[in-house]
N, C-alpha and C positions, 0 to 999 in steps of 0.2 A: 475592546479585545486588542491585544498587541499582536500587530501585525506579523512580528516575526514567530510567534506561538502559532498564528494559525498557518504561515508556510510551511513551519517545521511538521505540525501535526497532518497537512496535506500530503508533504512528500513521505511521512511516515507511512500514513495509510495506502499510499498508491505502492511504497516499497514494499512494505508487509504483504501484501496481496500478492504482488508480482512474485516475490520469493517464496511463498507458500507453495509455487506449483514447482519448484526447482530442488535441485540437490542441497540447497541453503536451507532447507526445511528445519534441520535439527537445529542449528546455530539460531535460527530466527525465532524458532520456541523459546530454545534456553535462554536467549537474550532477553527476550520481552518478559517471560517469567520472571526472571532474576530482576530486571528493571523494576516492576511490579512489587516483588517481594520486599526491595529495599525502599520502594517509596509509598506503597500502599499495601503493607503485608495482608491486612484483612480481605483484600480484593484479590491476590495473585491467584487462587486456585479457581476462582472464576474465571479469570483470563486466561490462566491456562486451558479451561476446559472450552472456553470461546475460541482460543487457536485452535484445539483440535476440531471441533465443529466448522471453525471457518477453513480450514484447510479443505476438507471434505467437500466444502461447498465449491472451493475456487475449483479443485480438481475438476469436479462435474461441470461448472460452468465453462472452464476452458476446453474441457472435451466436446461440448456442444455449442461452443464458440458463443455462450451468452454474454455480451458485452453488456446488457443491462445487470445482471446481478453481480459482475465483476465490480460495475461502478457502485453499485450499492454497497459491496462489501467493503470498498476503498472508504466510502462514506463513513460506514460502520466504525470501520478501526481509525479513520480520523478523527471520528468525535470521541472515542474513547481515550486516543493519547491527547488531544487536545484538552478534556477534563483534566487526565491526569496533568498536564503542565500546568493548567490554572492553578490546580490545587496543590500540587509541589513545583514550583517554579526553581528549584534547584535541579530538578530532574532535566531541565532542557540541556545542559550540557552532556549530561549522561546519556541521554537519547542521541544527540547528535553524534557523539563517540560511537555509539552501539550501530548506527546508521552507517557512518562511515567504515565500520568493520563487517559490516552485511552487504553492504552494497559502494566500494571504494571510491567507485567514478561516478555514483549517483544515476547510472545508466538505467536502472529500474524506473525509478522516478521520472526521469526525463522519456523514458519510452511510453509511459503513460501520457505526458503531456502532450507528446507530439499526436499520439493518436486522438485524445480529446479534440486538440486543436483541428484536426483535419476533419472530425465529425460535426464539431461545432460550426465550423465555417462552411459546410456543404462541399467541400473540396477534397477530394481524394483520388488515389490512383489505385487503378486494379492491376494486378500484376497476374497475367497466365499465360502460361506457355512461352514465357521469355518476353510478352509483349507488354508494354507499358501502355496503357490506356487511362487519360484523364477524364475524371466526372465529376459533373456536378449537379448537385440536386435542385431541382426548379421549383 
C-alpha cells in the first residue's frame, strides 16, 4: 500500500468526522458527494446516504463524549476513502484540494492526532476549574 495514500486516507477520515459536527457540514457533504460522482458515480448516492447517517452518529457520539464511536467512524471513512484512492489514483490530487478547502490549516486532522497520541501514550492532562493536572494511567 502506498504510504501517501494511507496517510491521505487517515487525514481525510479524521477531517470528515471532525467537520461533520461543525457548520462546515454542508460543504463536507457536497464536496465528498461530488468527488464520488466524478470518480465512482455508481457509488455516489450510497456515499451521500452514508454521510447523512454518519453525521447523525457523529453528533450523537460527540454529545455523549463517546470517543470509541468517533474513532470507529474515522476508521470507517478512512477505509472508504482509501478504497476510492486505490481504485482511482487520479482522485488523490482532487481529494487533497478538497481537504485543503474544507480544513485549510489541517487543524481538524491535527486535533485528532493529538488526542489519539495522548490516549495511546497513557499521558493526558485534565483541565478542571482552571487547574491543570497531569495524569498517567498505570
